[in-house]
N, C-alpha and C positions, 0 to 999 in steps of 0.2 A: 976581265969581269963583264958579264952580260948585264942587260938592262935590269933584270929582276934582282940580281945581287946588288947592283948599284942602288936601286930603290930601297931595298931592305936595309942596307948599310946606312943610308941617309935617314931612314925612319928611326933606327936605333940611336942615331945622333940626336934626333929631335926628342926622343923619350928621355934620354939621360939628361940632356940640357934642361928640359922642362921640370924634371924632378928636382934638380938642384935649385933652379930659379924659384919654383913654387915655395920651397922652404925658406929661401933668402927673403923673398918678398913678404911672406906671411909673418916671419919673425920681425922684419924691419917695420912692417906696417903696425904690428901690435905694440912693439916697444917705442915706435916713433910717432904714435898717435895719428897715423895716416890711413884713412879708409881707401884712398886711391891706390895705395900699395896693397892693401888687403884685397881690393877688387882685382888688381893685377894678379895676385896670388891665386884667386879663384879661377881666373881665366887660364893661368898656367896649369892648374890642376885638371881642368877640363881638357886642356891640350894633351895631357898625358894619356887620358883615356881615348881621345881622338886618334892619337898617334898609334896606340895599341890596336885600334880598329883598322887603321891603315896597314899596319904590319900583318894582321891576320888576313886582310884582303889580298895582300901581295902573295902570301903563302898559299892561299886558296887558288888565286889566279894562275899559279905555276903548274897546277894540275894539267896533265895532257888531255887532249880531246878524247871523248869516249862516246859510247852509243847514244846516250841521252844529251850530250853536249858536243855535237860534231864540230862546232866552231871554237871549242875550248871553253875556259871558264873566265875569260878576261872581262866579261860584262859585270863581274862583281865589283870592279874598280869604281865606276860611277855610282853604284849603289852605296859603296863605302863613303864616297864623297858626300852623298846625301846625309849619311849618318854624321859625318864630321861637321857638316853645316848645322845639323840639329844641335850638336854640342855647342857650336858657336852661338846659336840663337838662345839656348838655355843659359849660357854664361852671361850673355848680354842682358837678358831679362833679370837675372839675379843681381847683377851689378847695378842696373837701373833702379830696381826696387829698393835695394839697400842704400843707394845714393840718396834717393828721395827721403827715406826715413832719417838718414844722417843729416840732411839739410835742415830738417825740422827739429833736430835734437842738438842743443848746445854741447860743444865738446872742445877739448884742448887744441891749441895750434900744433901742427905737426913739427917734429924736431928737424932742425936744419941739416943734420947729418944724413937724413933720408934722401936728400938731393944727390949726395955722393953715390949712394946705393943705386939710385935711379939712373944716374949717368952711366955707370958700368953696365946696368941692365939694358939700357937703350942701345949702346954700342954692340953688346953681345947679341941681342936679338936681331939687329939689322944684319950683322955678319951671318947669323944663322939663316936668315931669310935668303941672303944672297947665295949661300951654299946650297940650300935645299931647292930653291927655284931653278938654279943651274942644273941640278940633277933631274928635276922634273922635265925640263926641256930636253935634256939628253935622253931620257927614257920614254918621253911622250906619256907621262903618267898624270892623269887628272887628279887622282887622290893625293899624290905627292905634291902637286901644285897647291891643293887645298891645305896640306900640312905646312907648306912654305908660307902661305898667307896667314896661318895661325901665328907664325913668328913675326910677320909684318904687323899684324893687328896688335900683337903684344908690345911691339916696339912703339907703336903709335899711342896705345893706352898709357905706356910709361912716359911718353913725351907729354901727354895731357896731364898726367899726375905731377910731373916735374913743374909744369906751368902753374898748376893749381896750388901746389905746396909753396912755390916761390911767391905767389901772390899773397898767400896766407901769412907767410913769414915776413915779407916786406911791409905789408900794410897793417899787420897786427890785429888788434881787437876789432871784431865785427866782420872779419874776413876768414874766420876759422873754417867755414864751409867751402872755401874756394876749391880745395882738392876733391870735395864731394861733387861739386858741379863739373869738375874735370872728368871724374869717373863717369858721370851721367852722359857727358858729351862723347866719351870714349865708347860707351855702350851703343850709342847711336851709330857710330862709325863701324863698330863690329857688325851690326845688323846690315849695314850697306855692303860691307865686304862679303857677308854671307850670301847675298844675292849674286855678287860678282863671281863667286866660286860656284854657286849652284847652276848658273845659266849655261856654261859650257858643258857641264856634266849632264844636264838635261838634254842638251843637243846631241851628246854622244849616245845616250839611251835611245833617242828618237831617230838615230841615224841621219841627223841633219848634215847636209853637204857643206862642210867647213874646210875642205882640204884641197883648195884649188891649186896650190903650189905642188902638191903631190901628184895631182892629176896631170899637170903640165910635165912633170918629171917622168911619169910613166909613159906618156905619149912620145916624148923625145927619145927615151931609151928604147922604146919598142922598135923604132926605125932602124936600129942597129942590127936587128935579127933578119937573116936572109929569108925572103919570101913574104915579109911584111910590107904591104903597099901603103897602108895608112891605118889609123885607128878612128873609131866612130864614138860611140857612147863610152863613158868611163864613170863608174860610180864607186865611191869610197865609203867604207864604214869602219869605225874604230872599235876594237875589242881589247880592253886592257891597254897594253903598251904596243900592240900590233895593229896592223891595218889589213883589211880585206878589200880586194878590188874585183869589180865586175867590168870586164873590158870587151867591147865589140871590135873585132879585128877584121880588116879588109885584106883579102888575098885575091890572087888571080882566079877568076871563076872557072877556068878551064882545067885546073889541076884536079887530081883525084882526091877523094875523101881522105885517104890515107896520108897523102902529102899535106893536106890542110891540118890533119890531126897532128902530124909531126911538127909543123910550124908552130902550132899552138903550144905544144909541150916545150919546144925550144925557147919560145918567148917566155913562158912561165918560169922556166929555170933561169933564164937570163935576168928577168926582173927581180926575182927573189935573191939572186946573187948580187945585183947592183944596188938594190934597196933593202938593206937588212931588216928594216922594220915592217916589211911587207910579208905577211904570213901566207895568205892564200890568194890565188888569182884565178877567177873563173872566166874563161875566154869563150866568147861566142864568135863563130866564123861567119863573115859576110863576104859574098862574091863581089868583085868590082863590077861596075855597070858596063 
């Protein structure tokens, strides 16, 4: 299974999981008198749409390079990440607004059985996070990483809801709004996570140099090719789940242009074989001094 298929499969997993959890949270929050659970349901609902965007992004990014997009369509991925972050910000804003309204409005204490529901949700969302974040690292996908952080954010908001409901139940009258305060705190955390997701995606769009380990690997593996004396400059940029490299190669200054050309082609083939996530390699030949 290639990276694209792995990422798409992980996204379907997120979509199905969020649909089920949104229904469970919404019903449990309504019948259990807990706005923190309803807030959780709101976030899970926005997660569904965010995951659908990620899925559409993956399908678009799979398109081969064409005349108008010679480097392929992979740059759609960080753009999708921006949209996913926007969903997170919207859900956090809605949760914060409704929490403030509920804090000002007297209401019933949440039902104790909602804690059981939350316990199951917390465990499931953390498992979901671990599964999807592993796939994001495997595929080098920024939008899949954002999707994974949706699961982690969901788990943390559920932890906050658990704490708030527990306080409301234990201390009784006068503490009915504890779960609303928990939802408000969770909204703040979601906004913080939104920035943490946005930052690397922005760096990807701006071609920020963030791949020192890959540069070192390219330099080391280049030395295995006959005719390569050394490497000089090496720049990396990411497009979707693939990387593009611009490499300055040092060869014997006395060889012919044809031989230099052949060395460059051999090196390109070698690097793409040794580093599967390396899509294109542009090589500039430099003569040794």
